[in-house]
C-alpha positions in Angstrom: 88.4 62.8 -9.0 85.0 61.1 -9.1 83.8 59.6 -12.3 80.4 60.8 -13.5 78.7 57.5 -14.4 76.0 59.3 -16.4 78.6 61.0 -18.5 80.4 57.7 -19.1 77.1 56.1 -20.2 76.1 59.0 -22.5 79.6 59.0 -24.0 79.4 55.3 -24.6 75.9 55.5 -26.0 77.0 58.3 -28.5 80.0 56.3 -29.6 78.3 52.9 -29.9 75.3 54.5 -31.7 77.8 55.5 -34.4 80.2 52.5 -34.2 78.6 49.5 -32.6 81.9 47.5 -32.7 83.8 50.1 -30.7 86.3 48.6 -28.2 86.3 49.3 -24.5 89.5 51.3 -25.1 87.5 53.5 -27.6 84.7 53.8 -25.1 87.1 54.9 -22.4 88.7 57.5 -24.7 85.3 58.9 -25.7 84.4 59.3 -22.0 87.7 60.9 -21.2 88.8 58.2 -18.8 91.3 55.4 -18.7 90.4 51.9 -19.6 91.2 50.8 -16.0 88.7 53.4 -14.7 86.1 52.2 -17.2 86.6 48.6 -16.1 86.2 49.6 -12.4 82.7 50.8 -13.3 81.8 48.1 -15.9 83.6 44.8 -15.7 83.3 44.2 -19.4 81.4 45.0 -22.6 78.4 42.9 -21.4 78.1 45.0 -18.1 78.4 48.2 -20.1 75.7 47.1 -22.6 73.4 46.1 -19.7 73.9 49.6 -18.2 73.1 51.1 -21.5 70.1 48.9 -21.8 68.8 50.4 -18.4 69.5 53.9 -19.7 67.7 53.2 -23.0 64.7 51.8 -21.2 64.6 54.8 -18.9 64.9 57.2 -21.8 62.2 55.4 -23.7 59.8 55.5 -20.7 60.5 59.2 -20.4 59.7 59.8 -24.1 56.5 57.8 -23.8 55.5 59.8 -20.7 56.4 63.1 -22.5 54.3 62.0 -25.6 51.2 61.8 -23.4 50.0 58.7 -25.3 46.4 58.9 -24.0 45.8 62.5 -25.1 44.1 63.4 -28.4 44.2 61.3 -31.6 46.5 58.3 -31.5 48.4 59.5 -34.6 49.2 62.8 -32.9 50.5 60.9 -29.9 52.6 58.8 -32.2 54.1 61.9 -33.7 54.8 63.3 -30.3 56.5 60.1 -29.3 58.8 60.1 -32.3 59.8 63.7 -31.4 60.4 62.8 -27.8 62.5 59.7 -28.6 64.6 61.3 -31.3 67.5 62.3 -28.9 67.7 58.7 -27.6 67.1 57.1 -31.0 70.8 56.4 -31.6 71.1 54.5 -28.3 67.9 52.5 -29.1 69.3 51.7 -32.6 72.4 50.3 -31.0 70.5 48.3 -28.4 68.1 47.0 -31.1 71.1 45.2 -32.6 72.3 43.6 -29.4 70.5 40.3 -29.7 71.6 39.0 -26.3 69.3 41.7 -24.7 66.2 40.0 -26.2 67.0 36.4 -25.8 66.7 34.0 -22.9 65.4 34.3 -19.4 67.5 37.3 -18.5 65.5 39.7 -20.8 64.8 43.0 -19.0 61.1 43.3 -18.3 61.4 46.9 -19.2 61.3 46.0 -22.9 58.0 44.2 -22.4 56.6 47.2 -20.5 57.7 49.6 -23.3 56.3 47.3 -26.0 53.0 47.1 -24.1 52.8 50.9 -23.9 53.4 51.4 -27.6 51.1 48.5 -28.6 48.4 50.1 -26.4 48.8 53.3 -28.5 48.3 51.3 -31.7 45.4 49.4 -30.2 43.8 52.7 -29.2 44.3 54.0 -32.7 42.7 50.9 -34.2 39.7 51.2 -31.9 39.2 54.8 -32.8 39.4 54.0 -36.5 42.7 55.8 -37.1 44.9 52.8 -37.7 44.5 49.8 -39.9 43.1 46.8 -38.2 44.7 44.2 -40.5 48.1 44.7 -38.8 48.5 43.7 -35.2 49.5 46.2 -32.6 52.6 44.0 -31.9 53.6 44.2 -35.6 53.1 48.0 -35.7 55.2 48.3 -32.5 58.1 46.3 -34.0 57.7 48.3 -37.3 58.0 51.6 -35.4 61.2 50.5 -33.5 62.6 49.1 -36.7 61.9 52.4 -38.5 63.5 54.4 -35.6 66.7 52.3 -35.9 66.7 52.6 -39.7 66.1 56.4 -39.5 69.2 56.7 -37.2 71.3 54.6 -39.6 70.2 56.7 -42.6 71.0 60.0 -40.9 74.3 58.7 -39.5 75.4 57.5 -42.9 74.7 60.9 -44.5 72.0 59.4 -46.7 69.3 61.4 -44.9 69.2 64.8 -43.2 68.7 65.0 -39.4 65.9 67.4 -39.9 64.0 64.7 -41.9 64.2 62.0 -39.2 60.8 62.7 -37.7 59.1 63.0 -41.1 60.7 59.8 -42.5 59.6 57.7 -39.5 56.1 59.0 -39.0 55.1 59.4 -42.7 56.2 55.9 -43.7 54.6 54.3 -40.7 51.3 56.2 -40.9 51.1 56.4 -44.7 52.6 53.2 -45.7 54.8 52.9 -48.8 52.0 52.9 -51.4 51.6 56.0 -53.5 48.1 57.4 -53.3 46.3 59.0 -56.2 46.1 62.8 -55.7 42.6 64.1 -55.8 
């Protein structure tokens, strides 16, 4: 029986998004395969994480495409992106904590490309007067990815409702944490 690599990766992503310290045995069990079969496809945890990285970058690119970043107001594009990325947010939250992916010369250029695309959205919003200009697009990009990861963790821990994920991310990022006087 042929092993469906995409199924194995999605199973691993779902497990590791909930339990980042899961063992290769646990990953194999979640995918419904033996540990030996898992090791035939991924020599070890590092190879699995690298494959998940490629999947995460691919899913993020697809979400950015689906969000149509150049259409309409920048804040609407940001809202669309958060909706589009929500199904992959758990995988991104896991990858966000894998420091080896972001250090050294072996960093996947896909992260830079994704960061540039999101930063471009924030830059566009600054130029149109929608977003604050005292915060750099790079900082806003990192804040967005940090909020996505935090939103996943809050929902997974039961401290937030899944239906509130989009609202939590978008409203905090766009509105900031300061309470405004109601008029």
